C-alpha positions in Angstrom: -77.6 -83.8 68.0 -73.9 -84.2 66.8 -70.9 -83.2 68.1 -68.6 -83.0 65.1 -69.0 -81.3 61.8 -67.8 -84.2 59.7 -71.0 -87.4 60.8 -73.3 -84.1 60.0 -71.5 -84.0 56.4 -70.8 -87.4 55.8 -74.8 -88.3 56.9 -75.5 -85.5 54.3 -73.0 -87.0 51.6 -75.3 -90.9 51.9 -78.9 -89.1 51.9 -78.4 -87.4 48.8 -76.6 -90.3 47.6 -78.9 -92.5 48.3 -81.8 -90.1 46.6 -79.7 -89.6 44.2 -78.6 -93.4 42.6 -82.1 -94.9 44.4 -84.3 -94.3 41.1 -81.7 -95.3 38.8 -81.2 -98.3 40.7 -84.3 -99.9 40.9 -85.2 -98.8 37.5 -83.5 -102.2 35.4 -85.7 -103.6 38.7 -88.6 -103.0 37.6 -88.7 -103.5 34.0 -87.3 -107.0 34.3 -90.3 -107.7 36.7 -92.9 -106.0 34.1 -91.2 -108.1 31.5 -91.5 -111.4 33.8 -94.8 -110.2 34.3 -96.2 -110.1 30.6 -93.8 -113.3 29.8 -96.2 -115.2 32.1 -99.4 -113.7 31.2 -99.2 -114.9 27.7 -98.6 -118.0 28.9 -101.9 -120.4 29.0 -102.4 -121.0 33.0 -102.8 -125.0 31.7 -99.5 -124.5 30.7 -97.8 -122.9 33.3 -99.1 -125.9 35.6 -98.0 -129.2 32.7 -95.0 -127.5 33.3 -94.2 -127.1 36.6 -95.4 -131.0 37.0 -92.9 -131.5 34.8 -90.1 -129.9 36.8 -91.4 -131.7 39.7 -91.1 -134.6 38.7 -88.1 -134.7 37.0 -86.3 -133.1 40.0 -88.3 -134.9 43.1 -86.5 -135.5 46.3 -85.5 -139.4 46.2 -87.1 -141.8 48.6 -85.1 -142.4 52.0 -83.4 -146.1 51.4 -84.8 -148.1 53.8 -82.7 -149.5 56.6 -82.6 -153.0 58.4 
């Protein structure tokens, strides 16, 4: 497949790096997602809805000015 052995060694090194580093790199992301899910599960639904409505009212798009 490859005629140059250097390419094989580089691909092997890349695969080993990805396989070895991937679990360590993805662990903080999973922990953050689990923490966010826990925080959202503790807050009651109506409170989240009220906060979403308040945020929308505060940051709603301004109406376009009327042109004559």
